[in-house]
C-alpha positions as CSV (number, residue, x, y, z in Angstrom):
1,M,4.2,11.3,14.5
2,L,3.1,9.3,11.4
3,S,6.4,7.9,10.3
4,G,6.6,4.2,11.0
5,L,3.0,3.8,11.8
6,H,2.2,1.5,8.9
7,V,5.3,-0.3,7.5
8,Y,4.4,-3.6,5.8
9,K,7.0,-5.8,4.1
10,S,9.5,-2.9,4.4
11,Q,7.3,-0.4,2.6
12,E,6.0,2.7,4.4
13,Y,2.3,3.3,4.0
14,S,1.7,5.6,6.9
15,Y,1.2,8.7,4.7
16,E,-1.1,6.9,2.2
17,L,-3.8,6.0,4.7
18,T,-7.2,7.6,4.0
19,L,-10.4,8.2,5.9
20,Y,-11.9,5.5,3.7
21,D,-9.3,3.0,4.9
22,L,-10.1,3.8,8.5
23,L,-13.8,3.7,8.2
24,F,-14.0,0.5,6.2
25,Q,-11.3,-1.3,8.1
26,T,-9.0,-1.6,5.0
27,S,-6.0,0.1,6.4
28,G,-4.3,-3.1,7.5
29,L,-3.5,-1.4,10.9
30,P,-3.5,-3.6,14.0
31,D,-6.0,-3.2,16.7
32,A,-3.8,-1.7,19.4
33,Y,-6.5,-2.3,22.1
34,E,-6.6,-6.1,21.5
35,E,-3.3,-7.1,19.9
36,T,-0.8,-6.0,22.5
37,R,0.8,-8.6,24.7
38,N,-0.6,-6.9,27.8
39,S,-4.1,-5.9,26.4
40,I,-4.7,-2.2,26.7
41,K,-8.4,-2.9,26.8
42,K,-7.9,-5.1,30.0
43,R,-5.6,-2.5,31.5
44,V,-8.1,0.3,31.0
45,I,-11.0,-1.9,32.4
46,Y,-9.2,-3.5,35.4
47,E,-6.6,-1.0,36.4
48,D,-8.5,2.2,35.5
49,A,-5.5,3.2,33.4
50,Y,-5.5,6.1,30.9
51,I,-3.8,5.7,27.6
52,S,-3.1,8.9,25.7
53,F,-3.6,9.2,22.0
54,D,0.2,9.6,21.6
55,D,0.7,6.5,23.6
56,M,-1.7,4.6,21.3
57,I,0.3,5.7,18.2
58,E,3.5,4.4,19.8
59,I,1.9,1.2,20.7
60,A,0.5,0.7,17.2
61,K,4.0,1.4,15.8
62,S,5.3,-1.5,17.8
63,L,2.8,-3.9,16.2
64,E,2.9,-5.4,12.8
65,P,0.3,-4.3,10.2
66,H,-1.8,-7.1,8.8
67,F,-1.6,-6.0,5.1
68,A,-1.1,-3.0,2.9
69,P,-3.9,-0.5,2.7
70,R,-6.7,-1.3,0.3
71,T,-5.5,-4.9,-0.4
72,K,-8.4,-6.5,-2.3
73,K,-10.7,-8.6,-0.3
74,R,-8.9,-7.8,3.0
75,A,-10.3,-6.1,6.1
76,H,-9.2,-6.2,9.7
77,Y,-10.9,-4.4,12.6
78,A,-8.8,-1.7,14.0
79,D,-10.4,0.4,16.7
80,I,-12.5,3.4,15.5
81,L,-9.9,5.6,17.3
82,W,-8.1,5.6,14.0
83,V,-10.8,7.8,12.6
84,Y,-10.0,10.4,15.3
85,F,-6.4,10.0,14.4
86,Y,-7.1,10.8,10.7
87,V,-9.2,13.8,11.6
88,R,-6.6,15.1,14.0
89,R,-3.9,14.6,11.4
90,C,-5.8,16.5,8.7
91,A,-6.5,19.3,11.2
92,R,-2.7,19.9,11.5
93,V,-2.2,20.3,7.8
């Protein structure tokens, strides 16, 4: 599930993401709700659509990260759902 989630400049960072990165918006991950061509946020509001967590992961994989995790002086809002993602991932370990 994680493989390919965060690939920036041909380097895989998916397995290096931490809870800190997700909470403080330093992961570099895109905001899957806002940055898709057909905004998921609008679909959920106007179409009463349901997007599963696994669907969100696949959508995020299709988007480009903004920077490598913990790049100095960089932050980008990526929906808080990623905190849930991290907790869920840790629970599987």
